[in-house]
N, C-alpha and C positions, 0 to 999 in steps of 0.2 A: 491198749493204744490203737491196735489195728481195728478193733471193734468200734471204738469211738470215731475213728476216721470214716469207717464204713457208714456209721449212723449219720454223721454230718453230711457225707456225700449223698446219701439217700434223701435227706431233708432238703439239700440244695437242689437236687433233681426234681423233687416234688414242687418246690417253689418255682423253678423255671417252667415246669409243666403248667402250673397254675397261671403264670403270666402269659404263656403262649396260648392258653385255651380261653376262648370267649364263648359264652353261651347265653341263650335267652329262649323264652317260650311262653306258652300259656295253656291253661286247662280251663275248659268251659263246659257248662251244663246248658244244653239246648232243649227247650220244650216247645212243641208246636201243636197247634189245633187247627183243624179244617172243618168248615161247614160246607157240605156238598150233598148231592143226591146220587152219587156213584155207588152201585151195588158192590158188596164184598170189599170195600175199601175202608181202612181204619180212619178214625177221626182224630186221633191224637198220637203223639210220638215223643219219646224222651231219649236223649242220647248224650253221652259224655265224649267230648272232643279233646284231643291232645295234639299240640304242635310244639316242636322244639327245634332249635337250630344251634349247632356247635361249630366253631371254627378253630382249628389248630394251626398256628403259624409255625412252620418248620424253620423258616428264617424270613428275612425281609421280602423275599421274592416268591416264596413257596408256601402254600397252605392247603389244608384238607378241610372241606366243608361237608357237613352232614345235616340234613333236615328230615325230621321224622313226622309222620302224621298217623294218628290213631283215632278210631271211632269205636265206641261200644254203645250200641243201640239196645235199649231195654225191650223193645217191641219187635225188632227186625234182626233175625239171625244173620242175614246177608250183609248187614252193616256193622260187622264186628271184625275189624282188621287193624293191622299195624304195619306200616311200610316206610321205607326210606325213599321219599320223593326226590331228595338230593343226596348224592354221595359222590363227590368228585375231587380231583386233584387239580390245582391251578398253579401255573408257573408264570410269573410276570417278568418280561425282559424290558430292556430300555425303551423300545418302541413297539412292543408286541405282547401278546398274551396267549398262553396255551392252556386248554382245559380238556380233561378226559374224565368220563364217568357218567353219572346220571344226574340230570338237573332239570329245572323248569325255567322257561323264558316267557316274558310278557312283552308282546308287541302290540302296536296300534295306537290310535289317537282319540278314538271316540269314548264317550262316557258310558253309554248303556250297553253297547255290544261292539266287539272288535272282530271283524271277519278276517283280518290279516293275522290275528293271534292264533295261528294254526300249528305251531311247532309241537305242542303237547296234546295228548289225548285227554278229552274231558272225563272227569271222574263222575260217572252217572250214579254211582252208589251214594254220592253226596247230594247236596241241594242242586237240582238241575238248572236253577236260575242263578246260581253262583258261578259265573264264568271264570273266576279265579281259582276254582277248585279243579286241579289237574292231576294227571299221573306223570311222574317223572319219566324222562326219555334218556336212554343210553346213547351217548354221542361223544364226538371229539370235535373241538373247535379251535381255530387259530385266528386271531384278530391282530391286524396291523394298524397302528395309529398314525394318522397324518396330522397336520396342523389344526384343521377344522373338520376332520372327517375320520372315519375308520372303516376298514374293509375286513369282513369276516367270511371264512369258509367253514361250514358246519356239516358234519356227516352224522346223521342219525342212524343207529345200527339195528333197531328192533321196533316192531309195531306192537303196542300194548293192547291187551284185551279189555273190553269194557263190561265189567260186571254191573248188575243192577240191583236195586232193592227188591224185597219180596213182592209178590204179586198183589198183596193187600195194601201196599204202600201207594199213596196217591201220586208219588213221584215216579212210579214205574209206568211208563207209557208204552212198553214193549208188549208184543203178543205173548200169550201165556206159554207158548212153546218155544220161547226165545232161549238160545244157548249162547253163553259168553265165549265159546270157542271161536277163534278168528280164522277165516280162510283168506288167502292172499293170492293175487295174480301171479306173483313169484314167491320165493321164499320169504318168510317173515323177517329174516335178517338182511334182506336186500336193502342196501343203504338208500336213504333219502337225503339228497345233498341240497344245501342252501348256500347261495352267494348273497351276501348282505352288505349294502353300502349305506352308512349313516353319515349325515353331514349337517352343518349349520351354515347359514348365510350371515356373515359377519355384519353387524350393525342393523340387521333387519329383523332379528328375533324370529327367524324362520328355521325350523328343524324338520328334516325329512329323512325317510328311509326308502330304499329300493331293494327288492328281494326277488331273486330267481330261485325257483324250486323245481327239482327233478326227483320224482319218487312217488311214494304213496300219498294220496290226498287225505285230508281230514274227513271228508265225506265217506260213508260206507253204505252199501246197500245190503239187503237181507236176501239170503238164498237158502234153500233146503239143505240140510246136512246130507241127506240121501234123496235125490230127486225121484227115485223109483218108489219111495215109501210115502204114501199119502199122509201118514201120521208123523212124518219126519219133523224134527225140530228145525227152527230157523237160526241161522248164524250170520254174523256180519261178514262181508267180503270187502277187503281193501283192494284198490286198483291204482294203477300208476298214472301220473299226470305230469305235464309241464305247466308251471304256473309263474306268472309275473305279477307282482303286487307291490304296493307302496303306501305310505301314509305320511302325513305332514301336519304341522301346526304352525300357525302364525299368530304371534302375540302383538296386538296393536292397541296400546293403552290398556284399558280395562276389559278388552274384548279378545277372545281367543277364537280363531277360525281353524276348523279341523276338516280333514278328509282322509278317506281310505279307499283305495281302488285295487281291483284284482281281476285278472283274466286267467281262466283255467282251460287248458286243452286236454281233453280226456284221452286216456290210452286204452279205452275199451269201447266196443261198439254198443254197449248197453247204456252208458251214461253220456248225457249231452254235454257239450262244451258250455261253459257259463261264465258270466261276468258278475262282479259284485262291486257296488259303489255306495259310499255314504258321505254326506256333507253335514257339518255341524257348526254351531256357533254357541259360545258361552260368554255372557256379559256379566260382570260383577259390579254390584253397587256397594262400594266400601263405606263403612260407617253409616249404613242406611238408618239404623236406629240404635242409638248409644254406640256400643262397640261392635255391633253385629254387621256381618257382610252377607249380602244376598247375591247368589249367582243364578242367572236365568239361562236355561239350556234349551236348545232346539236341534234335533238331529233327524235326518231322513236316510232310510236304507232301501236299497233296491237290489234284487237278485234277478238277473236276466238270463233266460235259457235260450239257446240258439237252435236247438233241434227238439221240437215239441214231441216227437214220437219216442224219444228216449227218456230215461229217468231224469227228473228235474227237481226243483225246489220242494214241491208238494210231496213227492215220493220220499224225500229225505227228511221231511218234517221240519223244514226251515221256518222258524218263527219270523225272522226279519227278512221277508221277501219283497214287501212293498209297504213299508211302515214309516209312520211319523211318530217320533218320541218327543215329548215336551216335559220339562222338569225344572226343578229348582234345588239349590244347595244353600242352606242357611247355616253359617258358621257363627256360633254365639261368642267365640273368642273369650271364653271364660277359663277359669283355672282347670275345670274338668274337661276341656277340649271338646265340648258338646257340639254335635252337628246333626242337622236334619236334612235328609235327601228324599225327595218325592217326585212323582211324575206319572205320566200316562203314556202307554204305547198303543197306537191306533193302527190296525191293519186296514189299509185303504181299499183292499180288495173285498173283504167280507165284513168290515166294520167291527171286528173283534177287538176288544180293549182289555188292557191290563193296567190297573191302577196300583200304586204302591207308595208307602211312606216308610222310611227307615230312620231310627233315632239311635245315636250312640253317645255315651258319656262315660267318664271315668268316675270311680268311687274310691276315695282315699288312695289315690295315686295308682295302686297296683291292681285294682278291681275295675272291670269294664262291664257296662250294662248296654245291651242292644235290644231294641224292639223293632219288629218288622211286621207291617200289615199289608196284605195284598188282596186285591179283588179281581177275579177273572170274569169278564162279561163275554160269553162265547157268541159265535155267529148264530143266526136264526135257526139253521137246520142242524145244529149240533145235537149229539146224542145225550148231552148232559146240560144242566143249567149252570147258574153262577157257582163259583167256588171262592170262598173267603178263607184266607190264611192269616193266622196270628202266630208269630214266633218270638219267643223271648230267650235271650242268651245272657248268662252271667259268667264272666270269665275272670281268672286270676292270672296276672302276668308276672313272670319271674326272670 
């Protein structure tokens, strides 16, 4: 009898655990090919990607969230890793929310590049043109909800190192003597604090966010590990800043107006103070042809340095420093949720251009096919010529 009760109790516990646990994810095979004239750089690459998310609800107000990311590259030993990008506990109260752990956040309003999206460190070992590929950040956050707004205070506790792909990868833009070890102005655990205000203007379809940041900047510069050694490797150095930034969207009929603005005061004598700004518009033609919707996009980005003798946008390798981006988004509105995104980014300073077209569709509900084609037309005095990229990704979602 006791054994039967124990068995029933265990079974009920398993059922409750199953109801409290939600999970989803995907496994995808990515194959890429490059046409270029860069010496000692490979022309193809194949990798297996894994992404998974699990949420365990302790009760109605408490939950634990875990998100994993794994890559196994058949050609690149430095792109073989497994990590918890998100692993946090969250407690929701009547008018507020508390979070502690490691997680990723997405900020900004623009389509092609979000310069206010600086909470997480970019994952350079992944696709450098995929700005949603990030490293999780250890932090603690408290958010208080108002009627049409919310106020958050976030403290990030640790600065992540940025590993890179092998030197033969075309996606490795760093010097051959680059070391992923990170140097910091203070301790790596020196907190970076964010005060964030999000609000909406009722009846106007305007959403905006204002953020103040004190701590380590997303930009990092390279310094020798040992300045007395001529053969010393180079490592990133993180420095402290005060930053004010914001972003907003305004929906007016079939048109969305967007902007992102930021000003950064540098806490070091080597890096210049700088401002960033972007303006964008997206107009959608609904039912343009049969059931298809066509969105037309135009965005302009500017990076302004105020002290020319100090490190600036070019020293940091900023792509979007004086750029005009034009693009389109075609939604087929079919059963497969097919979508085509394409465009061109034009550097107004040196006329360098990047063209791209991306296509995504579902196959039999749980399978997803993606194709990306990109062409880089470099500036006239560049060390290399055109680079053509073709990437195909086939994924299974569960």
